[in-house]
Structures are given as C-alpha cells and as structure tokens.
Backbone and ligand atoms as CSV (ligand in chain L), in Angstrom:
chain,resi,resn,atom,element,x,y,z
A,1,MET,N,N,0.841,-1.193,-0.010
A,1,MET,CA,C,0.016,-0.010,0.002
A,1,MET,C,C,0.886,1.238,0.005
A,2,SER,N,N,0.575,2.149,-0.861
A,2,SER,CA,C,1.374,3.371,-0.979
A,2,SER,C,C,0.577,4.558,-0.355
A,3,TYR,N,N,1.283,5.370,0.404
A,3,TYR,CA,C,0.665,6.482,1.096
A,3,TYR,C,C,1.321,7.806,0.737
A,4,HIS,N,N,0.532,8.856,0.806
A,4,HIS,CA,C,1.071,10.215,0.846
A,4,HIS,C,C,1.195,10.524,2.331
A,5,TRP,N,N,2.394,10.839,2.799
A,5,TRP,CA,C,2.577,11.164,4.213
A,5,TRP,C,C,2.642,12.649,4.371
A,6,ILE,N,N,1.807,13.170,5.247
A,6,ILE,CA,C,1.676,14.586,5.465
A,6,ILE,C,C,2.072,14.923,6.889
A,7,LYS,N,N,2.967,15.870,7.039
A,7,LYS,CA,C,3.421,16.227,8.402
A,7,LYS,C,C,2.376,17.108,9.053
A,8,LEU,N,N,1.927,16.654,10.263
A,8,LEU,CA,C,0.920,17.429,10.989
A,8,LEU,C,C,1.583,18.351,12.015
A,9,TYR,N,N,2.628,17.856,12.649
A,9,TYR,CA,C,3.352,18.612,13.666
A,9,TYR,C,C,4.851,18.373,13.503
A,10,GLU,N,N,5.653,19.345,13.860
A,10,GLU,CA,C,7.105,19.230,13.747
A,10,GLU,C,C,7.688,18.268,14.745
A,11,SER,N,N,6.965,18.036,15.845
A,11,SER,CA,C,7.487,17.137,16.881
A,11,SER,C,C,6.317,16.599,17.713
A,12,GLU,N,N,6.605,15.558,18.480
A,12,GLU,CA,C,5.568,15.023,19.372
A,12,GLU,C,C,5.197,16.059,20.425
A,13,GLU,N,N,6.188,16.810,20.894
A,13,GLU,CA,C,5.947,17.853,21.879
A,13,GLU,C,C,4.975,18.899,21.346
A,14,GLU,N,N,5.192,19.318,20.095
A,14,GLU,CA,C,4.276,20.293,19.500
A,14,GLU,C,C,2.867,19.731,19.426
A,15,MET,N,N,2.770,18.436,19.082
A,15,MET,CA,C,1.446,17.814,19.010
A,15,MET,C,C,0.784,17.816,20.397
A,16,VAL,N,N,1.523,17.414,21.409
A,16,VAL,CA,C,0.979,17.318,22.765
A,16,VAL,C,C,0.473,18.704,23.222
A,17,ASN,N,N,1.212,19.748,22.846
A,17,ASN,CA,C,0.842,21.098,23.276
A,17,ASN,C,C,-0.340,21.645,22.506
A,18,ASN,N,N,-0.598,21.117,21.326
A,18,ASN,CA,C,-1.650,21.683,20.480
A,18,ASN,C,C,-2.877,20.789,20.338
A,19,LEU,N,N,-2.705,19.520,20.525
A,19,LEU,CA,C,-3.825,18.573,20.391
A,19,LEU,C,C,-4.151,18.035,21.764
A,20,LEU,N,N,-5.029,18.715,22.460
A,20,LEU,CA,C,-5.316,18.357,23.847
A,20,LEU,C,C,-6.183,17.098,23.891
A,21,PRO,N,N,-5.978,16.274,24.931
A,21,PRO,CA,C,-6.730,15.007,25.037
A,21,PRO,C,C,-8.243,15.269,24.965
A,22,GLY,N,N,-8.905,14.463,24.137
A,22,GLY,CA,C,-10.355,14.550,24.023
A,22,GLY,C,C,-10.835,15.614,23.062
A,23,ARG,N,N,-9.924,16.461,22.587
A,23,ARG,CA,C,-10.314,17.515,21.660
A,23,ARG,C,C,-10.356,16.938,20.259
A,24,LEU,N,N,-11.272,17.403,19.439
A,24,LEU,CA,C,-11.406,16.942,18.048
A,24,LEU,C,C,-11.051,18.078,17.115
A,25,ILE,N,N,-10.173,17.808,16.154
A,25,ILE,CA,C,-9.741,18.832,15.205
A,25,ILE,C,C,-10.082,18.372,13.804
A,26,LEU,N,N,-10.655,19.301,13.018
A,26,LEU,CA,C,-11.012,19.005,11.626
A,26,LEU,C,C,-9.820,19.403,10.727
A,27,LEU,N,N,-9.392,18.441,9.921
A,27,LEU,CA,C,-8.322,18.704,8.952
A,27,LEU,C,C,-8.895,18.531,7.546
A,28,ASP,N,N,-8.337,19.275,6.605
A,28,ASP,CA,C,-8.701,19.124,5.198
A,28,ASP,C,C,-7.392,18.867,4.454
A,29,LEU,N,N,-7.116,17.615,4.137
A,29,LEU,CA,C,-5.832,17.233,3.541
A,29,LEU,C,C,-6.083,16.487,2.228
A,30,ARG,N,N,-5.541,17.039,1.172
A,30,ARG,CA,C,-5.650,16.405,-0.144
A,30,ARG,C,C,-7.106,16.093,-0.480
A,31,GLY,N,N,-8.014,16.973,-0.095
A,31,GLY,CA,C,-9.419,16.789,-0.402
A,31,GLY,C,C,-10.159,15.857,0.549
A,32,ASN,N,N,-9.490,15.412,1.604
A,32,ASN,CA,C,-10.093,14.542,2.584
A,32,ASN,C,C,-10.386,15.316,3.877
A,33,LYS,N,N,-11.642,15.303,4.293
A,33,LYS,CA,C,-11.974,15.901,5.592
A,33,LYS,C,C,-11.745,14.839,6.657
A,34,ILE,N,N,-10.876,15.152,7.611
A,34,ILE,CA,C,-10.387,14.146,8.557
A,34,ILE,C,C,-10.543,14.717,9.960
A,35,CYS,N,N,-10.989,13.884,10.868
A,35,CYS,CA,C,-11.142,14.269,12.281
A,35,CYS,C,C,-9.963,13.674,13.063
A,36,LEU,N,N,-9.200,14.536,13.701
A,36,LEU,CA,C,-7.999,14.126,14.445
A,36,LEU,C,C,-8.262,14.248,15.948
A,37,SER,N,N,-7.810,13.248,16.699
A,37,SER,CA,C,-7.952,13.316,18.154
A,37,SER,C,C,-6.840,12.576,18.847
A,38,ARG,N,N,-6.725,12.831,20.137
A,38,ARG,CA,C,-5.691,12.183,20.934
A,38,ARG,C,C,-6.286,11.835,22.308
A,39,ASN,N,N,-5.915,10.679,22.815
A,39,ASN,CA,C,-6.264,10.319,24.177
A,39,ASN,C,C,-5.149,9.432,24.744
A,40,GLU,N,N,-5.393,8.812,25.888
A,40,GLU,CA,C,-4.325,8.038,26.531
A,40,GLU,C,C,-3.921,6.815,25.716
A,41,LYS,N,N,-4.754,6.426,24.742
A,41,LYS,CA,C,-4.444,5.251,23.912
A,41,LYS,C,C,-3.670,5.616,22.647
A,42,GLY,N,N,-3.595,6.884,22.346
A,42,GLY,CA,C,-2.836,7.285,21.159
A,42,GLY,C,C,-3.434,8.454,20.414
A,43,VAL,N,N,-3.012,8.584,19.163
A,43,VAL,CA,C,-3.502,9.629,18.273
A,43,VAL,C,C,-4.286,8.932,17.174
A,44,PHE,N,N,-5.446,9.481,16.843
A,44,PHE,CA,C,-6.334,8.806,15.882
A,44,PHE,C,C,-6.851,9.794,14.849
A,45,ALA,N,N,-6.969,9.278,13.629
A,45,ALA,CA,C,-7.520,10.087,12.523
A,45,ALA,C,C,-8.542,9.236,11.815
A,46,VAL,N,N,-9.753,9.769,11.693
A,46,VAL,CA,C,-10.850,9.069,11.004
A,46,VAL,C,C,-11.545,10.075,10.084
A,47,GLN,N,N,-12.314,9.517,9.131
A,47,GLN,CA,C,-13.078,10.408,8.257
A,47,GLN,C,C,-13.975,11.281,9.098
A,48,ASP,N,N,-14.153,12.531,8.663
A,48,ASP,CA,C,-14.961,13.447,9.447
A,48,ASP,C,C,-16.452,13.275,9.213
A,49,LYS,N,N,-16.823,12.796,8.039
A,49,LYS,CA,C,-18.259,12.714,7.676
A,49,LYS,C,C,-18.851,11.457,8.262
A,50,CYS,N,N,-19.851,11.616,9.083
A,50,CYS,CA,C,-20.532,10.440,9.666
A,50,CYS,C,C,-21.217,9.640,8.573
A,51,PRO,N,N,-20.995,8.326,8.539
A,51,PRO,CA,C,-21.601,7.516,7.461
A,51,PRO,C,C,-23.102,7.336,7.610
A,52,HIS,N,N,-23.657,7.708,8.749
A,52,HIS,CA,C,-25.113,7.581,8.916
A,52,HIS,C,C,-25.852,8.643,8.149
A,53,ASN,N,N,-25.556,9.919,8.459
A,53,ASN,CA,C,-26.301,10.978,7.761
A,53,ASN,C,C,-25.450,12.217,7.520
A,54,GLY,N,N,-24.139,12.050,7.541
A,54,GLY,CA,C,-23.284,13.104,7.040
A,54,GLY,C,C,-22.838,14.177,8.016
A,55,ALA,N,N,-23.154,14.044,9.296
A,55,ALA,CA,C,-22.742,15.076,10.250
A,55,ALA,C,C,-21.215,15.091,10.357
A,56,SER,N,N,-20.703,16.242,10.795
A,56,SER,CA,C,-19.265,16.396,10.995
A,56,SER,C,C,-18.904,15.827,12.373
A,57,LEU,N,N,-18.137,14.727,12.347
A,57,LEU,CA,C,-17.753,14.080,13.629
A,57,LEU,C,C,-16.887,14.972,14.492
A,58,SER,N,N,-16.158,15.891,13.881
A,58,SER,CA,C,-15.293,16.781,14.648
A,58,SER,C,C,-16.129,17.742,15.513
A,59,ARG,N,N,-17.438,17.780,15.292
A,59,ARG,CA,C,-18.322,18.578,16.143
A,59,ARG,C,C,-18.934,17.708,17.258
A,60,GLY,N,N,-18.526,16.444,17.276
A,60,GLY,CA,C,-19.004,15.510,18.296
A,60,GLY,C,C,-18.093,15.538,19.504
A,61,PHE,N,N,-17.969,14.387,20.122
A,61,PHE,CA,C,-17.110,14.319,21.338
A,61,PHE,C,C,-16.607,12.895,21.494
A,62,CYS,N,N,-15.661,12.753,22.384
A,62,CYS,CA,C,-15.030,11.443,22.649
A,62,CYS,C,C,-15.563,10.843,23.934
A,63,SER,N,N,-15.607,9.517,24.000
A,63,SER,CA,C,-15.989,8.844,25.209
A,63,SER,C,C,-14.730,8.311,25.888
A,64,ALA,N,N,-14.877,7.800,27.110
A,64,ALA,CA,C,-13.752,7.212,27.843
A,64,ALA,C,C,-13.363,5.873,27.267
A,65,ASN,N,N,-14.157,5.324,26.341
A,65,ASN,CA,C,-13.905,3.994,25.769
A,65,ASN,C,C,-13.243,4.087,24.404
A,66,ASN,N,N,-12.495,5.130,24.174
A,66,ASN,CA,C,-11.807,5.313,22.889
A,66,ASN,C,C,-12.795,5.364,21.712
A,67,GLU,N,N,-13.926,6.028,21.943
A,67,GLU,CA,C,-14.931,6.162,20.905
A,67,GLU,C,C,-15.096,7.649,20.537
A,68,ILE,N,N,-15.566,7.852,19.314
A,68,ILE,CA,C,-16.018,9.171,18.916
A,68,ILE,C,C,-17.526,9.078,18.771
A,69,ILE,N,N,-18.235,10.108,19.249
A,69,ILE,CA,C,-19.685,10.118,19.251
A,69,ILE,C,C,-20.167,11.174,18.291
A,70,CYS,N,N,-21.032,10.781,17.369
A,70,CYS,CA,C,-21.563,11.741,16.396
A,70,CYS,C,C,-22.486,12.740,17.120
A,71,PRO,N,N,-22.382,14.024,16.740
A,71,PRO,CA,C,-23.195,15.013,17.405
A,71,PRO,C,C,-24.686,14.972,17.031
A,72,LEU,N,N,-24.995,14.304,15.886
A,72,LEU,CA,C,-26.367,14.386,15.408
A,72,LEU,C,C,-27.287,13.323,16.015
A,73,HIS,N,N,-26.948,12.072,15.876
A,73,HIS,CA,C,-27.820,11.016,16.394
A,73,HIS,C,C,-27.089,10.141,17.424
A,74,ARG,N,N,-25.890,10.575,17.777
A,74,ARG,CA,C,-25.125,9.936,18.886
A,74,ARG,C,C,-24.655,8.518,18.564
A,75,TYR,N,N,-24.550,8.124,17.318
A,75,TYR,CA,C,-23.915,6.843,17.021
A,75,TYR,C,C,-22.458,6.957,17.440
A,76,SER,N,N,-21.872,5.823,17.830
A,76,SER,CA,C,-20.501,5.862,18.316
A,76,SER,C,C,-19.610,4.948,17.465
A,77,PHE,N,N,-18.343,5.285,17.390
A,77,PHE,CA,C,-17.383,4.548,16.558
A,77,PHE,C,C,-16.081,4.397,17.321
A,78,ASP,N,N,-15.484,3.209,17.194
A,78,ASP,CA,C,-14.193,2.976,17.827
A,78,ASP,C,C,-13.120,3.757,17.044
A,79,LEU,N,N,-12.324,4.520,17.740
A,79,LEU,CA,C,-11.326,5.353,17.060
A,79,LEU,C,C,-10.222,4.515,16.440
A,80,SER,N,N,-9.912,3.336,16.994
A,80,SER,CA,C,-8.816,2.513,16.433
A,80,SER,C,C,-9.245,1.833,15.156
A,81,SER,N,N,-10.397,1.185,15.170
A,81,SER,CA,C,-10.825,0.377,14.021
A,81,SER,C,C,-11.749,1.134,13.085
A,82,GLY,N,N,-12.391,2.181,13.578
A,82,GLY,CA,C,-13.405,2.892,12.806
A,82,GLY,C,C,-14.764,2.226,12.854
A,83,LYS,N,N,-14.870,1.070,13.427
A,83,LYS,CA,C,-16.132,0.336,13.450
A,83,LYS,C,C,-17.146,0.948,14.422
A,84,ALA,N,N,-18.394,0.944,14.004
A,84,ALA,CA,C,-19.469,1.473,14.858
A,84,ALA,C,C,-19.595,0.597,16.084
A,85,THR,N,N,-19.758,1.226,17.214
A,85,THR,CA,C,-20.013,0.500,18.469
A,85,THR,C,C,-21.463,0.644,18.892
A,86,SER,N,N,-22.193,1.494,18.181
A,86,SER,CA,C,-23.639,1.582,18.367
A,86,SER,C,C,-24.232,2.214,17.118
A,87,GLY,N,N,-25.497,1.893,16.841
A,87,GLY,CA,C,-26.209,2.587,15.768
A,87,GLY,C,C,-26.291,1.869,14.462
A,88,GLY,N,N,-25.429,0.910,14.172
A,88,GLY,CA,C,-25.520,0.245,12.886
A,88,GLY,C,C,-24.171,-0.293,12.457
A,89,ALA,N,N,-24.198,-0.971,11.305
A,89,ALA,CA,C,-22.956,-1.652,10.825
A,89,ALA,C,C,-22.149,-0.705,9.927
A,90,TYR,N,N,-21.763,0.410,10.495
A,90,TYR,CA,C,-20.977,1.384,9.748
A,90,TYR,C,C,-19.510,1.254,10.137
A,91,THR,N,N,-18.666,1.673,9.239
A,91,THR,CA,C,-17.212,1.722,9.542
A,91,THR,C,C,-16.640,3.011,8.987
A,92,LEU,N,N,-15.919,3.707,9.834
A,92,LEU,CA,C,-15.227,4.937,9.376
A,92,LEU,C,C,-13.922,4.588,8.724
A,93,GLN,N,N,-13.552,5.351,7.718
A,93,GLN,CA,C,-12.213,5.204,7.187
A,93,GLN,C,C,-11.215,5.769,8.225
A,94,THR,N,N,-10.166,4.995,8.466
A,94,THR,CA,C,-9.117,5.430,9.403
A,94,THR,C,C,-7.846,5.785,8.625
A,95,TYR,N,N,-7.054,6.621,9.206
A,95,TYR,CA,C,-5.797,7.053,8.594
A,95,TYR,C,C,-4.660,6.765,9.585
A,96,PRO,N,N,-3.561,6.163,9.091
A,96,PRO,CA,C,-2.458,5.891,10.008
A,96,PRO,C,C,-1.747,7.169,10.436
A,97,ILE,N,N,-1.302,7.146,11.686
A,97,ILE,CA,C,-0.495,8.222,12.272
A,97,ILE,C,C,0.832,7.642,12.660
A,98,GLU,N,N,1.917,8.313,12.313
A,98,GLU,CA,C,3.236,7.848,12.726
A,98,GLU,C,C,3.947,9.025,13.449
A,99,ILE,N,N,4.451,8.707,14.642
A,99,ILE,CA,C,5.222,9.686,15.404
A,99,ILE,C,C,6.693,9.303,15.245
A,100,LYS,N,N,7.439,10.202,14.597
A,100,LYS,CA,C,8.851,9.903,14.308
A,100,LYS,C,C,9.699,11.032,14.875
A,101,ASN,N,N,11.009,10.859,14.759
A,101,ASN,CA,C,11.928,11.880,15.248
A,101,ASN,C,C,11.742,13.217,14.517
A,102,ASP,N,N,11.336,13.143,13.263
A,102,ASP,CA,C,11.195,14.403,12.498
A,102,ASP,C,C,9.769,14.940,12.447
A,103,GLY,N,N,8.891,14.392,13.276
A,103,GLY,CA,C,7.546,14.946,13.317
A,103,GLY,C,C,6.451,13.910,13.419
A,104,VAL,N,N,5.229,14.387,13.408
A,104,VAL,CA,C,4.039,13.545,13.456
A,104,VAL,C,C,3.395,13.558,12.091
A,105,TRP,N,N,3.215,12.366,11.530
A,105,TRP,CA,C,2.808,12.253,10.137
A,105,TRP,C,C,1.483,11.498,10.032
A,106,LEU,N,N,0.688,11.890,9.049
A,106,LEU,CA,C,-0.578,11.219,8.752
A,106,LEU,C,C,-0.494,10.674,7.309
A,107,GLY,N,N,-0.940,9.430,7.148
A,107,GLY,CA,C,-0.873,8.802,5.829
A,107,GLY,C,C,-2.236,8.769,5.147
A,108,ILE,N,N,-2.222,9.146,3.868
A,108,ILE,CA,C,-3.446,9.031,3.035
A,108,ILE,C,C,-3.107,8.103,1.873
A,109,LYS,N,N,-3.921,7.068,1.721
A,109,LYS,CA,C,-3.663,6.100,0.655
A,109,LYS,C,C,-3.649,6.792,-0.690
A,110,ALA,N,N,-2.618,6.446,-1.442
A,110,ALA,CA,C,-2.541,6.979,-2.804
A,110,ALA,C,C,-3.604,6.330,-3.674
A,111,LYS,N,N,-4.190,7.097,-4.573
A,111,LYS,CA,C,-5.139,6.557,-5.541
A,111,LYS,C,C,-4.373,5.756,-6.593
A,112,TRP,N,N,-5.045,4.838,-7.242
A,112,TRP,CA,C,-4.350,3.980,-8.192
A,112,TRP,C,C,-3.681,4.778,-9.297
A,113,TRP,N,N,-4.260,5.907,-9.686
A,113,TRP,CA,C,-3.687,6.697,-10.759
A,113,TRP,C,C,-2.512,7.565,-10.294
A,114,GLU,N,N,-2.250,7.574,-8.988
A,114,GLU,CA,C,-1.146,8.341,-8.458
A,114,GLU,C,C,0.088,7.454,-8.265
A,115,LEU,N,N,-0.078,6.140,-8.447
A,115,LEU,CA,C,1.026,5.215,-8.203
A,115,LEU,C,C,2.059,5.272,-9.324
L,1,FES,S1,S,-25.465,11.600,11.257
L,1,FES,FE1,FE,-24.091,10.657,12.637
L,1,FES,S2,S,-25.322,9.326,13.772
L,1,FES,FE2,FE,-26.675,10.204,12.358
C-alpha cells in the first residue's frame, strides 16, 4: 500500500501542546476531511463525515472507551478500528498516524492513478 505522508506537527511535543486530550480537530488534507484526536491510547484520525447521515464528527465528542460520538444522532465509533459501536454496521475510514523523530505524520492512501 502506498501512502502520501503529510506532516501534521514538527514534533511530538508540538502535538501534545496543540492537540489536547479529548479535543477533536478538523483537517482538510488532499481533499479529505479528517477528524484528528488524541487520548491516553494514542492519536487517531478518521473520516470526518458520519456515514449515517453526514454530520461532521469533529463537532461531536469522545468517550472514555476510545470512541467518537456523532453530534447528530449519537452513534459511536471505535477510534482505532473505525467500526461502529452503536447505531448500525458502519465503519469509518481510518488514517495511520506515525510519530517519528522528524515529526508527526498522517498517511493518506494513494489513488491507483497516483502510483
Ligand atoms: S449523522 Fe451521525 S449518527 Fe446520524
């Protein structure tokens, strides 16, 4: 699998200072609306558009169970797998995050025509 890697922060420290636990941030990267969050289990990036009815998940909130909760109908999704934990058989697209010495990176799968 080939990815476009996009630097989100120059360092882990910068990320910790700017991405507070439980806070949701909306990113627009290469035409993808992505919801970024951090908690004690790690840093997670999932599609921002709720697969149920299109609400922006970055306007929702996080639970203590590593879930993101949609603000519209309160369906919940596991931040690691993207799978719905309530509301239906939906799955969010997830994006890999890598914390390296040179920064914090998010991967977006390359389209077949970009390979
Ligand atoms: S739009 Fe997200 S649960 Fe309905």
